[in-house]
Each structure stands twice: as structure tokens, then as C-alpha cells.
VOBA-1610 file (N, C-alpha, C; in pm, whole numbers, padded with zeros to 5 digits, always signed):
BEGIN
Met+11382+13238+12085Met+11291+13350+12057Met+11176+13348+12159Ile+11140+13465+12209Ile+11034+13477+12308Ile+10900+13451+12240Ser+10817+13369+12302Ser+10686+13340+12244Ser+10583+13444+12289Glu+10479+13457+12208Glu+10372+13551+12241Glu+10301+13509+12369Ser+10282+13378+12387Ser+10215+13330+12508Ser+10298+13362+12632Ala+10431+13357+12620Ala+10517+13390+12734Ala+10505+13538+12769Ile+10490+13622+12667Ile+10473+13765+12690Ile+10345+13792+12767Phe+10235+13730+12722Phe+10109+13751+12793Phe+10117+13700+12936Glu+10183+13589+12956Glu+10195+13534+13091Glu+10276+13627+13180Ala+10384+13684+13125Ala+10466+13776+13204Ala+10389+13903+13239Leu+10306+13949+13145Leu+10233+14074+13167Leu+10116+14057+13263Arg+10083+13933+13297Arg+09980+13913+13400Arg+10027+13962+13537Ala+10158+13982+13549Ala+10211+14033+13675Ala+10201+14186+13684Val+10162+14251+13573Val+10153+14398+13570Val+10010+14439+13601Gln+09993+14511+13708Gln+09860+14555+13750Gln+09829+14694+13694Glu+09701+14715+13661Glu+09651+14851+13640Glu+09627+14906+13780Pro+09707+15002+13826Pro+09705+15039+13968Pro+09569+15084+14019Glu+09493+15156+13936Glu+09364+15206+13982Glu+09260+15094+13990Leu+09266+15001+13896Leu+09163+14898+13887Leu+09195+14773+13968Gly+09324+14754+14001Gly+09360+14642+14085Gly+09353+14507+14015Arg+09359+14507+13880Arg+09360+14383+13803Arg+09471+14393+13700Asp+09515+14276+13652Asp+09628+14279+13560Asp+09585+14325+13421Ile+09680+14377+13346Ile+09649+14439+13218Ile+09612+14338+13110Val+09643+14212+13131Val+09601+14109+13036Val+09452+14078+13055Thr+09412+14054+13178Thr+09271+14028+13208Thr+09184+14144+13165Leu+09235+14266+13180Leu+09160+14385+13141Leu+09161+14411+12990Gln+09227+14321+12915Gln+09235+14332+12769Gln+09301+14462+12723Met+09400+14504+12797Met+09471+14627+12762Met+09589+14601+12668Val+09631+14474+12654Val+09747+14440+12571Val+09700+14399+12432Lys+09750+14468+12330Lys+09710+14443+12192Lys+09834+14434+12102Asp+09815+14372+11986Asp+09912+14378+11875Asp+10055+14342+11918Val+10070+14230+11985Val+10203+14187+12030Val+10278+14125+11911Ser+10403+14166+11895Ser+10489+14104+11794Ser+10630+14092+11849Val+10702+13988+11803Val+10837+13961+11851Val+10929+13941+11731Glu+11042+14010+11731Glu+11142+13995+11627Glu+11238+13880+11663Pro+11305+13822+11564Pro+11404+13717+11593Pro+11511+13762+11692Ser+11537+13892+11697Ser+11637+13945+11789Ser+11584+13960+11932Ser+11458+13914+11954Ser+11391+13925+12084Ser+11350+14068+12117Ala+11337+14152+12013Ala+11277+14284+12032Ala+11125+14268+12030Val+11060+14328+12128Val+10916+14314+12145Val+10847+14448+12119Ser+10738+14444+12045Ser+10653+14562+12030Ser+10510+14524+12064Leu+10439+14617+12124Leu+10301+14591+12165Leu+10228+14723+12183Thr+10096+14714+12184Thr+10011+14829+12213Thr+09946+14807+12348Ile+09945+14912+12429Ile+09874+14908+12557Ile+09761+15008+12548Glu+09640+14958+12564Glu+09520+15040+12553Glu+09477+15080+12694Leu+09502+15206+12728Leu+09468+15255+12861Leu+09316+15268+12876Thr+09271+15272+13001Thr+09127+15286+13026Thr+09079+15429+13012Thr+09171+15523+12996Thr+09138+15662+12968Thr+09263+15731+12914Pro+09250+15821+12818Pro+09369+15894+12771Pro+09432+15978+12882Ala+09352+16012+12983Ala+09401+16095+13093Ala+09455+16011+13208Cys+09501+15892+13180Cys+09549+15801+13286Cys+09664+15865+13364Pro+09651+15883+13494Pro+09757+15948+13571Pro+09874+15856+13605Leu+09858+15726+13580Leu+09960+15628+13621Leu+10024+15558+13501Lys+10021+15624+13387Lys+10077+15567+13264Lys+10225+15533+13282Asp+10301+15621+13344Asp+10445+15598+13360Asp+10472+15476+13447Glu+10390+15458+13550Glu+10406+15341+13638Glu+10378+15212+13562Ile+10274+15212+13481Ile+10241+15094+13401Ile+10355+15064+13303Glu+10406+15167+13236Glu+10513+15147+13139Glu+10636+15086+13206Gly+10673+15140+13322Gly+10791+15088+13392Gly+10776+14942+13428Asn+10657+14905+13474Asn+10634+14766+13513Asn+10631+14672+13392Val+10579+14720+13280Val+10579+14639+13157Val+10722+14613+13112Arg+10804+14715+13114Arg+10943+14699+13069Arg+11020+14604+13160Val+10994+14613+13290Val+11061+14522+13383Val+11017+14378+13357Ala+10886+14357+13337Ala+10834+14222+13314Ala+10892+14161+13187Leu+10903+14240+13080Leu+10953+14187+12953Leu+11104+14171+12955Ala+11172+14257+13029Ala+11317+14239+13042Ala+11347+14107+13112Gly+11259+14066+13204Gly+11278+13938+13271Gly+11266+13819+13178Leu+11201+13839+13063Leu+11191+13732+12962Leu+11311+13730+12868Gly+11392+13839+12875Gly+11507+13848+12785Gly+11482+13938+12665Ala+11378+14022+12672Ala+11352+14115+12561Ala+11468+14212+12547Thr+11521+14223+12426Thr+11636+14312+12403Thr+11592+14457+12384Asp+11470+14475+12340Asp+11417+14610+12319Asp+11265+14601+12328Val+11204+14703+12386Val+11057+14704+12401Val+11003+14835+12345Thr+10915+14822+12245Thr+10849+14939+12186Thr+10702+14935+12223Ile+10656+15039+12293Ile+10517+15045+12339Ile+10443+15155+12263Thr+10333+15118+12202Thr+10242+15216+12142Thr+10123+15229+12235Trp+10087+15354+12263Trp+09979+15378+12359Trp+09849+15408+12288Gly+09743+15348+12336Gly+09609+15377+12290Gly+09521+15398+12411Ala+09393+15419+12388Ala+09299+15435+12500Ala+09160+15395+12455Met+09091+15327+12542Met+08952+15291+12520Met+08879+15318+12651Val+08808+15431+12655Val+08737+15469+12776Val+08621+15373+12799Arg+08613+15320+12921Arg+08505+15231+12956Arg+08377+15310+12982Arg+08266+15242+12966Arg+08136+15306+12988Arg+08093+15286+13133Ala+08080+15399+13205Ala+08026+15393+13340Ala+07878+15427+13341Thr+07829+15489+13232Thr+07687+15520+13220Thr+07616+15402+13158Pro+07521+15341+13226Pro+07452+15225+13170Pro+07381+15258+13039Gln+07385+15167+12944Gln+07312+15184+12819Gln+07169+15136+12840Arg+07077+15230+12840Arg+06938+15197+12856Arg+06864+15242+12732Ser+06757+15170+12700Ser+06684+15199+12577Ser+06626+15339+12578Glu+06596+15391+12699Glu+06535+15523+12704Glu+06639+15634+12720Gln+06765+15599+12720Gln+06869+15698+12744Gln+06869+15805+12636Leu+06880+15931+12679Leu+06875+16043+12585Leu+07005+16060+12508Val+07115+16014+12563Val+07245+16036+12500Val+07317+15902+12486Pro+07273+15817+12396Pro+07328+15682+12387Pro+07475+15675+12349Gly+07528+15779+12282Gly+07668+15776+12242Gly+07764+15823+12349Val+07713+15861+12465Val+07797+15914+12573Val+07831+15803+12672Lys+07960+15781+12693Lys+08004+15675+12783Lys+07996+15715+12930Asn+08026+15841+12959Asn+08030+15885+13099Asn+07971+16025+13110Ile+07877+16041+13202Ile+07818+16173+13230Ile+07870+16219+13365Leu+07937+16333+13364Leu+08001+16387+13484Leu+07937+16520+13520Ala+07873+16528+13635Ala+07810+16650+13682Ala+07905+16726+13774Val+07919+16856+13751Val+08000+16941+13838Val+07903+17034+13911Ala+07903+17028+14044Ala+07801+17096+14122Ala+07863+17170+14240Ser+07783+17261+14296Ser+07824+17334+14416Ser+07700+17366+14498Gly+07722+17396+14625Gly+07609+17432+14709Gly+07568+17577+14694Lys+07662+17663+14654Lys+07634+17805+14639Lys+07712+17860+14520Gly+07672+17978+14477Gly+07743+18044+14368Gly+07871+18110+14417Gly+07958+18141+14323Gly+08078+18216+14356Gly+08195+18132+14402Val+08184+17999+14396Val+08294+17915+14441Val+08383+17869+14325Gly+08347+17908+14203Gly+08431+17872+14088Gly+08391+17742+14022Lys+08265+17704+14036Lys+08218+17578+13978Lys+08234+17575+13826Thr+08195+17681+13758Thr+08205+17683+13612Thr+08351+17685+13568Thr+08435+17752+13643Thr+08578+17749+13614Thr+08632+17607+13622Ile+08591+17533+13724Ile+08633+17394+13738Ile+08580+17311+13623Ala+08452+17328+13590Ala+08389+17247+13485Ala+08454+17270+13349Thr+08479+17396+13313Thr+08537+17425+13182Thr+08681+17375+13173Asn+08759+17397+13277Asn+08898+17349+13275Asn+08905+17197+13279Leu+08813+17134+13351Leu+08808+16989+13356Leu+08781+16932+13217Ala+08683+16991+13147Ala+08649+16943+13013Ala+08765+16963+12916Val+08826+17081+12918Val+08936+17110+12826Val+09057+17022+12857Ala+09086+17001+12985Ala+09200+16917+13022Ala+09181+16774+12973Leu+09060+16720+12984Leu+09033+16586+12934Leu+09051+16579+12783Ala+09007+16684+12713Ala+09023+16688+12568Ala+09169+16699+12528Ile+09246+16778+12601Ile+09389+16792+12573Ile+09460+16657+12586Asp+09415+16577+12683Asp+09476+16445+12703Asp+09431+16343+12600Gly+09337+16380+12513Gly+09299+16292+12403Gly+09161+16233+12409Ala+09081+16268+12510Ala+08945+16216+12521Ala+08850+16296+12432Ser+08739+16233+12393Ser+08632+16305+12324Ser+08536+16356+12430Val+08514+16489+12430Val+08448+16554+12544Val+08340+16650+12496Gly+08229+16652+12569Gly+08126+16752+12551Gly+08106+16828+12681Leu+08056+16952+12670Leu+08031+17034+12788Leu+07893+17098+12775Leu+07803+17061+12865Leu+07667+17112+12865Leu+07655+17216+12976Asp+07623+17339+12937Asp+07602+17448+13033Asp+07458+17440+13081Ala+07437+17374+13195Ala+07302+17357+13249Ala+07264+17468+13346Asp+07350+17567+13362Asp+07317+17683+13446Asp+07236+17779+13358Ile+07108+17748+13341Ile+07025+17814+13241Ile+07011+17964+13267Thr+06996+18004+13391Thr+06974+18146+13421Thr+07105+18222+13440Gly+07217+18153+13444Gly+07347+18220+13458Gly+07452+18153+13374Pro+07433+18147+13242Pro+07526+18071+13155Pro+07656+18146+13130Asn+07765+18093+13184Asn+07896+18157+13169Asn+07996+18075+13089Val+07960+17953+13052Val+08054+17867+12981Val+08101+17930+12849Pro+08011+17990+12766Pro+08059+18048+12640Pro+08167+18154+12661Leu+08151+18240+12762Leu+08252+18342+12790Leu+08384+18278+12830Met+08379+18180+12918Met+08502+18120+12969Met+08575+18039+12864Leu+08502+17989+12763Leu+08567+17915+12656Leu+08594+18002+12533Gly+08543+18124+12534Gly+08564+18212+12418Gly+08496+18161+12293Val+08377+18101+12308Val+08307+18046+12194Val+08183+18129+12166Glu+08166+18166+12039Glu+08053+18248+11997Glu+07990+18186+11872Gly+07869+18225+11845Gly+07802+18179+11724Gly+07668+18119+11756Ala+07602+18075+11652Ala+07470+18014+11665Ala+07476+17871+11614Pro+07441+17774+11696Pro+07438+17635+11649Pro+07340+17618+11534Val+07370+17524+11447Val+07282+17496+11332Val+07233+17352+11343Ala+07138+17318+11258Ala+07082+17184+11259Ala+07176+17088+11187Ser+07188+16967+11242Ser+07267+16863+11178Ser+07185+16794+11070Ala+07248+16701+10998Ala+07178+16629+10891Ala+07061+16548+10946Glu+07069+16510+11074Glu+06962+16432+11136Glu+06855+16520+11198Gly+06868+16652+11180Gly+06769+16743+11235Gly+06793+16780+11380Lys+06909+16743+11434Lys+06942+16780+11571Lys+07028+16907+11573Ile+07051+16959+11692Ile+07133+17079+11708Ile+07280+17038+11710Ser+07359+17101+11624Ser+07503+17074+11622Ser+07571+17164+11725Pro+07637+17108+11825Pro+07705+17193+11924Pro+07823+17267+11861Leu+07856+17380+11918Leu+07977+17449+11877Leu+08097+17379+11940Glu+08217+17412+11893Glu+08335+17343+11943Glu+08448+17442+11969Arg+08518+17419+12078Arg+08632+17503+12116Arg+08727+17420+12200Tyr+08855+17428+12172Tyr+08958+17352+12243Tyr+08928+17202+12239Gly+08866+17157+12131Gly+08836+17016+12117Gly+08716+16970+12197Val+08639+17063+12255Val+08523+17031+12339Val+08396+17074+12267Lys+08299+16985+12255Lys+08168+17021+12201Lys+08088+17092+12311Val+08031+17208+12275Val+07970+17294+12377Val+07828+17332+12337Ile+07738+17329+12435Ile+07604+17383+12414Ile+07566+17464+12536Ser+07497+17577+12512Ser+07455+17666+12620Ser+07334+17744+12573Ile+07246+17779+12665Ile+07131+17863+12632Ile+07177+17999+12582Gln+07300+18039+12619Gln+07352+18169+12578Gln+07363+18180+12426Phe+07376+18068+12356Phe+07385+18071+12210Phe+07252+18107+12144Phe+07144+18103+12220Phe+07011+18119+12162Phe+06938+18246+12207Val+07001+18328+12291Val+06936+18451+12337Val+07027+18570+12310Pro+06971+18689+12290Pro+07053+18808+12268Pro+07141+18838+12389Glu+07256+18895+12364Glu+07350+18931+12470Glu+07283+19023+12571Gly+07295+18990+12698Gly+07241+19075+12804Gly+07096+19049+12839Gln+07028+18966+12763Gln+06886+18940+12791Gln+06874+18840+12905Pro+06799+18874+13011Pro+06785+18780+13122Pro+06693+18664+13086Ile+06716+18552+13148Ile+06631+18435+13129Ile+06550+18419+13258Val+06426+18464+13255Val+06341+18464+13373Val+06240+18351+13356Trp+06280+18233+13395Trp+06200+18112+13374Trp+06168+18045+13506Arg+06050+17984+13509Arg+06016+17899+13622Arg+06086+17763+13609Gly+06084+17688+13719Gly+06155+17561+13723Gly+06125+17464+13611Pro+05997+17441+13575Pro+05969+17346+13468Pro+06031+17384+13334Leu+06040+17514+13304Leu+06104+17556+13179Leu+06254+17528+13183Val+06315+17551+13298Val+06459+17522+13313Val+06483+17373+13292Gly+06402+17291+13357Gly+06416+17147+13341Gly+06393+17102+13198Gly+06296+17163+13131Gly+06270+17130+12992Gly+06386+17164+12900Ala+06453+17278+12928Ala+06568+17317+12846Ala+06682+17218+12862Ile+06706+17171+12985Ile+06813+17074+13007Ile+06783+16943+12935Gln+06658+16898+12941Gln+06622+16776+12869Gln+06639+16793+12719Gln+06605+16911+12667Gln+06620+16934+12524Gln+06767+16933+12484Phe+06853+16989+12568Phe+06996+16988+12538Phe+07053+16847+12540Leu+06993+16760+12618Leu+07036+16621+12617Leu+06980+16546+12496Arg+06852+16567+12471Arg+06781+16489+12369Arg+06806+16538+12227Asp+06809+16670+12207Asp+06807+16727+12072Asp+06941+16776+12022Val+07046+16760+12100Val+07181+16800+12056Val+07253+16678+12001Asp+07320+16696+11890Asp+07396+16587+11826Asp+07532+16575+11892Trp+07535+16508+12008Trp+07659+16494+12083Trp+07754+16394+12018Gly+07700+16300+11941Gly+07786+16199+11879Gly+07841+16104+11983Glu+07960+16051+11954Glu+08025+15957+12045Glu+08120+16035+12137Leu+08093+16030+12265Leu+08175+16103+12363Leu+08225+16008+12471Asp+08351+16030+12511Asp+08402+15961+12629Asp+08342+16021+12756Tyr+08332+16155+12757Tyr+08281+16225+12875Tyr+08190+16340+12832Leu+08075+16351+12896Leu+07991+16470+12885Leu+07993+16537+13022Val+08058+16652+13029Val+08067+16728+13154Val+07948+16823+13159Ile+07876+16822+13269Ile+07759+16908+13284Ile+07784+17007+13397Asp+07783+17135+13362Asp+07799+17242+13460Asp+07661+17277+13515Leu+07632+17228+13635Leu+07501+17251+13697Leu+07494+17389+13761Pro+07373+17442+13776Pro+07360+17566+13853Pro+07390+17539+14000Pro+07424+17641+14077Pro+07450+17619+14220Pro+07322+17584+14294Gly+07338+17519+14408Gly+07224+17490+14492Gly+07158+17358+14464Thr+07037+17344+14513Thr+06957+17222+14498Thr+06822+17264+14442Ser+06799+17235+14315Ser+06680+17287+14249Ser+06631+17191+14142Asp+06538+17240+14059Asp+06480+17159+13953Asp+06586+17107+13856Ala+06691+17185+13831Ala+06792+17145+13733Ala+06858+17014+13774Gln+06898+17004+13900Gln+06963+16882+13949Gln+06865+16764+13946Leu+06741+16789+13987Leu+06641+16683+13987Leu+06613+16633+13846Thr+06598+16727+13752Thr+06572+16690+13613Thr+06684+16604+13557Leu+06808+16645+13582Leu+06923+16572+13528Leu+06928+16430+13585Ala+06909+16418+13716Ala+06918+16286+13779Ala+06808+16193+13730Gln+06692+16247+13698Gln+06581+16166+13650Gln+06591+16135+13502Ala+06657+16224+13426Ala+06661+16208+13280Ala+06768+16111+13234Val+06885+16114+13297Val+06996+16031+13252Val+07069+15971+13373Pro+07130+15855+13355Pro+07211+15798+13464Pro+07345+15870+13473Ile+07367+15941+13581Ile+07491+16017+13600Ile+07600+15922+13647Ser+07713+15922+13576Ser+07824+15834+13611Ser+07890+15877+13741Gly+07897+16007+13764Gly+07962+16058+13883Gly+07947+16208+13892Ser+07966+16261+14011Ser+07957+16405+14032Ser+08077+16453+14111Val+08114+16576+14086Val+08223+16641+14159Val+08165+16763+14230Leu+08189+16773+14359Leu+08140+16885+14439Leu+08250+16988+14454Val+08215+17114+14427Val+08312+17224+14435Val+08276+17314+14552Thr+08375+17346+14632Thr+08355+17436+14745Thr+08480+17522+14763Thr+08470+17622+14848Thr+08588+17693+14896Thr+08610+17652+15041Pro+08721+17692+15103Pro+08745+17647+15240Pro+08652+17711+15344Gln+08587+17822+15313Gln+08515+17896+15414Gln+08388+17824+15461Asp+08347+17854+15584Asp+08237+17781+15648Asp+08107+17796+15572Val+08079+17914+15517Val+07950+17935+15451Val+07939+17847+15326Ala+08050+17826+15256Ala+08049+17737+15140Ala+08035+17592+15182Ile+08101+17554+15292Ile+08091+17417+15341Ile+07948+17387+15385Gln+07883+17482+15448Gln+07745+17462+15490Gln+07654+17431+15372Asp+07674+17502+15261Asp+07588+17483+15145Asp+07623+17358+15066Val+07751+17325+15057Val+07787+17205+14981Val+07743+17079+15056Thr+07724+17089+15187Thr+07670+16977+15263Thr+07529+16943+15214Lys+07453+17045+15181Lys+07317+17024+15131Lys+07321+16961+14992Ala+07416+17005+14910Ala+07429+16947+14776Ala+07463+16798+14785Leu+07551+16764+14878Leu+07586+16623+14898Leu+07464+16542+14940Ala+07386+16595+15034Ala+07267+16525+15080Ala+07168+16505+14966Met+07157+16604+14878Met+07067+16592+14763Met+07112+16479+14671Phe+07241+16476+14637Phe+07291+16371+14546Phe+07274+16233+14607Arg+07298+16221+14736Arg+07283+16091+14801Arg+07136+16048+14803Arg+07047+16143+14822Arg+06905+16109+14820Arg+06862+16063+14681Met+06923+16118+14577Met+06887+16081+14440Met+06974+15966+14387Ser+07058+15908+14475Ser+07145+15795+14438Ser+07241+15830+14326Val+07290+15954+14326Val+07391+15997+14230Val+07529+15977+14294Pro+07617+15898+14232Pro+07749+15875+14292Pro+07833+16003+14295Val+07897+16027+14407Val+07984+16144+14424Val+08128+16097+14420Ile+08203+16145+14321Ile+08343+16105+14306Ile+08429+16165+14416Gly+08403+16292+14448Gly+08483+16356+14550Gly+08461+16505+14555Val+08547+16573+14632Val+08534+16715+14662Val+08657+16790+14614Val+08633+16903+14549Val+08741+16993+14508Val+08733+17119+14593Glu+08845+17159+14651Glu+08850+17285+14726Glu+08912+17391+14636Asn+08829+17479+14583Asn+08876+17586+14498Asn+08919+17706+14584Met+09008+17789+14529Met+09057+17908+14599Met+09117+17870+14734Ser+09192+17760+14736Ser+09245+17707+14861Ser+09346+17801+14925Ala+09420+17873+14845Ala+09517+17970+14898Ala+09561+18061+14784Phe+09608+18179+14818Phe+09664+18269+14719Phe+09816+18265+14728Ile+09878+18232+14616Ile+10024+18227+14611Ile+10074+18354+14543Cys+10148+18434+14616Cys+10196+18562+14562Cys+10291+18536+14445Pro+10264+18598+14328Pro+10351+18575+14213Pro+10488+18641+14227His+10503+18729+14325His+10629+18803+14342His+10720+18737+14446Cys+10662+18703+14562Cys+10747+18648+14668Cys+10724+18499+14691Gly+10614+18447+14638Gly+10586+18305+14654Gly+10517+18268+14783Asp+10489+18367+14869Asp+10420+18337+14995Asp+10276+18295+14969Ser+10225+18207+15055Ser+10089+18157+15043Ser+10001+18220+15150Thr+09886+18275+15109Thr+09791+18337+15201Thr+09657+18268+15187Glu+09606+18214+15296Glu+09480+18140+15293Glu+09364+18237+15315Ile+09322+18303+15208Ile+09224+18410+15216Ile+09089+18360+15267Phe+09048+18244+15222Phe+08915+18192+15258Phe+08920+18086+15368Gly+09028+18081+15441Gly+09040+17982+15547Gly+09127+17865+15503Arg+09130+17763+15585Arg+09221+17652+15560Arg+09153+17517+15584Gly+09164+17429+15486Gly+09126+17290+15505Gly+08978+17261+15513Gly+08892+17358+15478Gly+08749+17334+15489Gly+08701+17222+15399Gly+08746+17222+15274Gly+08704+17118+15180Gly+08757+16982+15218Glu+08882+16977+15261Glu+08941+16848+15300Glu+08873+16792+15424Gly+08843+16879+15519Gly+08773+16834+15639Gly+08632+16785+15608Phe+08565+16855+15518Phe+08430+16814+15475Phe+08435+16675+15412Ala+08531+16654+15324Ala+08545+16523+15257Ala+08571+16413+15360Arg+08656+16441+15456Arg+08689+16340+15558Arg+08566+16307+15643Arg+08491+16407+15683Arg+08374+16383+15769Arg+08267+16300+15698His+08258+16318+15566His+08152+16251+15491His+08205+16131+15412Glu+08327+16091+15442Glu+08388+15972+15380Glu+08390+15982+15228Leu+08433+16099+15180Leu+08450+16124+15038Leu+08598+16141+15009Glu+08634+16123+14883Glu+08772+16149+14844Glu+08793+16298+14827Phe+08901+16348+14884Phe+08940+16487+14861Phe+09024+16490+14734Leu+08971+16552+14629Leu+09034+16549+14498Leu+09144+16653+14481Gly+09159+16741+14581Gly+09268+16837+14574Gly+09221+16980+14588Gly+09318+17066+14611Gly+09291+17209+14623Gly+09344+17284+14502Ile+09269+17385+14458Ile+09309+17469+14345Ile+09344+17607+14399Pro+09469+17649+14391Pro+09505+17779+14447Pro+09450+17895+14365Leu+09435+18008+14430Leu+09398+18131+14360Leu+09514+18175+14272Asp+09484+18204+14147Asp+09588+18245+14053Asp+09525+18344+13956Val+09583+18460+13943Val+09525+18565+13858Val+09512+18518+13714Arg+09596+18423+13671Arg+09589+18375+13533Arg+09460+18297+13507Val+09405+18236+13612Val+09278+18166+13596Val+09167+18267+13568Arg+09164+18375+13647Arg+09063+18480+13625Arg+09082+18546+13490Gln+09205+18580+13455Gln+09230+18645+13326Gln+09189+18555+13210Gly+09221+18427+13222Gly+09185+18333+13117Gly+09036+18316+13104Gly+08966+18313+13219Gly+08821+18301+13215Gly+08755+18419+13147Asp+08807+18539+13171Asp+08751+18659+13107Asp+08785+18665+12959Ala+08901+18611+12922Ala+08947+18619+12783Ala+08906+18498+12700Gly+08843+18400+12761Gly+08805+18280+12688Gly+08919+18183+12665Ile+09019+18187+12752Ile+09133+18096+12742Ile+09147+18023+12875Pro+09091+17903+12886Pro+09100+17830+13014Pro+09244+17813+13059Ala+09264+17809+13189Ala+09399+17803+13246Ala+09478+17686+13190Val+09415+17570+13172Val+09487+17451+13127Val+09530+17462+12981Ala+09477+17560+12908Ala+09512+17577+12767Ala+09608+17694+12745Gln+09651+17759+12853Gln+09738+17875+12840Gln+09884+17833+12818Arg+09960+17921+12754Arg+10101+17891+12727Arg+10184+17892+12855Asp+10148+17978+12949Asp+10219+17985+13077Asp+10118+17953+13186Pro+10087+17825+13207Pro+09970+17789+13287Pro+09980+17820+13436Gly+10086+17783+13502Gly+10098+17812+13644Gly+10046+17701+13734Ala+10056+17725+13867Ala+10025+17622+13966Ala+09878+17581+13964Ala+09788+17677+13946Ala+09645+17644+13944Ala+09612+17553+13826Ala+09668+17584+13710Ala+09644+17501+13592Ala+09700+17361+13611Asp+09817+17351+13675Asp+09874+17219+13702Asp+09780+17139+13793Ala+09722+17206+13892Ala+09629+17138+13983Ala+09503+17096+13909Leu+09457+17177+13814Leu+09338+17144+13737Leu+09364+17027+13643Arg+09482+17021+13584Arg+09517+16906+13499Arg+09522+16778+13583Ala+09581+16789+13702Ala+09587+16673+13790Ala+09447+16630+13832Leu+09360+16727+13857Leu+09222+16697+13893Leu+09153+16619+13782Ala+09170+16663+13658Ala+09106+16595+13545Ala+09152+16450+13535Arg+09280+16426+13555Arg+09332+16290+13546Arg+09283+16203+13662Thr+09272+16262+13779Thr+09220+16187+13892Thr+09074+16150+13871Val+08995+16246+13823Val+08853+16219+13798Val+08838+16112+13691Ala+08917+16120+13584Ala+08911+16019+13478Ala+08946+15881+13534Ala+09045+15875+13622Ala+09083+15747+13681Ala+08970+15690+13766Arg+08905+15775+13844Arg+08796+15726+13929Arg+08677+15680+13844Met+08653+15748+13733Met+08546+15704+13643Met+08580+15568+13583Ser+08707+15545+13553Ser+08750+15415+13499Ser+08725+15305+13600Val+08752+15333+13726Val+08729+15235+13831Val+08581+15200+13840Arg+08496+15302+13834Arg+08352+15278+13839Arg+08307+15193+13720Ala+08360+15223+13602Ala+08322+15146+13483Ala+08370+15002+13494Ala+08491+14982+13544Ala+08548+14846+13554Ala+08468+14760+13650Arg+08413+14821+13753Arg+08333+14745+13850Arg+08204+14692+13789Gln+08163+14754+13679Gln+08039+14711+13613Gln+08064+14610+13503Glu+08192+14584+13472Glu+08225+14491+13364Glu+08252+14352+13419Pro+08217+14247+13347Pro+08254+14112+13389Pro+08405+14090+13376Val+08459+14011+13463Val+08601+13978+13456Val+08621+13868+13352Leu+08702+13897+13249Leu+08723+13802+13140Leu+08853+13725+13161Ser+08854+13602+13124Ser+08976+13520+13132Ser+09038+13516+12994Ile+09157+13572+12981Ile+09226+13579+12852Ile+09340+13476+12852Thr+09340+13390+12754Thr+09446+13289+12746Thr+09531+13313+12623
//
């Protein structure tokens, strides 16, 4: 009969590909049991529900256990998202493990579309997710998620966020009449963002996605000073004018010591739904070239797809549609890549444990 200690020893040969350490040392192996027939069952606790390399890990686990003579292997999957956001006594959102800022240098590049689909995709994969609409003067998140209503006070006297597609959502749009402009100076905008962090009952979240306004302004400065941002994603289109502005956003984040996970090139090409031909309306390779020049990871391109626009207008994000299409597939892949990079950042902050 295979011993439990032999199983753990065999699984030390299985690496978590993103983290570069074995799954035993990372404490990912739980609840191991062995039947007299040498059938093995175990739980593997991934570092994120959105793990893009789950199949690779499973294959390697099965190979390792087959080498011990396991006649059958039953794997139950779990997930425990690591904390990349430091726990500080003054932190406004102590229950949030990772704060992810989505930013752009200019408007019109699809930043809110990326942020909403990123949040929903993470929730679909099983993570607990919040979405803060920090674009105070141009709040579009409620429309894109199809969420309406007025938040109410929780039992603790905080604001209870609304929820849609498994994502907790807060936006200034919930508190003002439809069509009313928000004409505020910078300090008021910054104060609203701090209140949404401090006074909203976010609860326990794996990820809080923050949709920042475009550009470099008080909103970005307030956020960086108020909470430790785990990572940021920069959104651009391929065209030169967008690249010029996102360069300034990158310089701002680096000056404020905010880690940048990588660059997303939105509207990378239009794929004709009839003939399948690809037309690069906004140019070619601008985002990828920008990432290469500044030694950032290029997180991928999102093609133009009419279903993304239709879904945004109807409150049905592309990743939640029944017939999602190529753009939605790219957005799901983006969410998994971002989750993996956040896991790597969190693992670098954890001590390496010796498991015997």
C-alpha cells in the first residue's frame, strides 16, 4: 500500500509553473487518502480559482502518482487566493486580499470595458470580486453591468454594494439622478474614492478591481496614497496618440511605486463576422511595442467585436454572454493571466515553508 509520506515526496517533483516552487512546499496538497487498492484521492488548493495552468498541474500530479503505482487518482480542486496587498493597521479595506487598478492614459480606449469584463471573468472562475467605479465624473460601470438601484446601509452602518454577475459593485452613479453631471474639483473626487474604500462593506474579497478615470489626476494619487495597490493593468489601443498618453500613465505609476502587471492592447483588430478577415483599424502592434520598450509584460490584444459593444450597452459583459466570441475568449484569458501574475507577486511576499 502506498504511504502518505511517499505521496508527498513524489509530489515534490510537481511544480506550480507560475510560482516556480513545488506544490508541497506551497501547501497546495490537502486531504490525502489512500485505499488498500492503491487508489489515491487528494485536494489541490490552487493559488487562484482563475489558474490558467490547472490542466498542466493535474497532468503532472497524475504522472507523479502513477510512478508510485497508484491505480486511480481522484483530485478535488480548491483555491486559496494569496494576499498581495499588505495588511496594515491603517488599511481601509482589510478584508481585500488584492487591489487591482485598471488605468489608461486617455479616454475612449475601452478601459471600463476591460475592467468590468476582468471582474466578471474572475467571478465566473470562482473568485470573490468587487468592482469600484472610481471614474467619478464619468461613471459607466453600472450601465455596462446592467445594475440599478440604491445601496442601503449594512448592519454595521456601512454602505452595502449592489451585486451583479457575482461581483460587488459601487459607483457614484447609484447616488445621483440619471443625467445629472458631477462637476467636482479634485479634492471632492479624491474624497469620494476614499469614502468608497472606507465606508463600503466590501467584506472578504479575493480581488477588488478599481476602474480609474483616464489620465493622471487626483483620483490616481488618492488611490495610491490611501491603499497599497497590488498591481495595475494599463489599457491602450495600437494607435500612436493612445501610446503617447499611456506612456504618461506608466511614468505616474512608477513615480508612485505602484507595480504594473502589464499592458493590454484593446481594439487590436476588427475581425469580420462574415468573411473572417482581420482589419487593423487603429494600427498594428502599438501596445506590444510599448510593453517591449518599457520592459513590461504584454498581456494580450482584445479584438474589436460588435458583441462587446452590444453587451456593454445592454448590461451583459462579453464574458457572460451565451455566444461570447473571440474578444470574450481573449478577455477570459486576460483575467486568468492577471490572476496568475498576482499570485506570483503574493508568493514572493510569503516565507518559504518546509513541509515534511
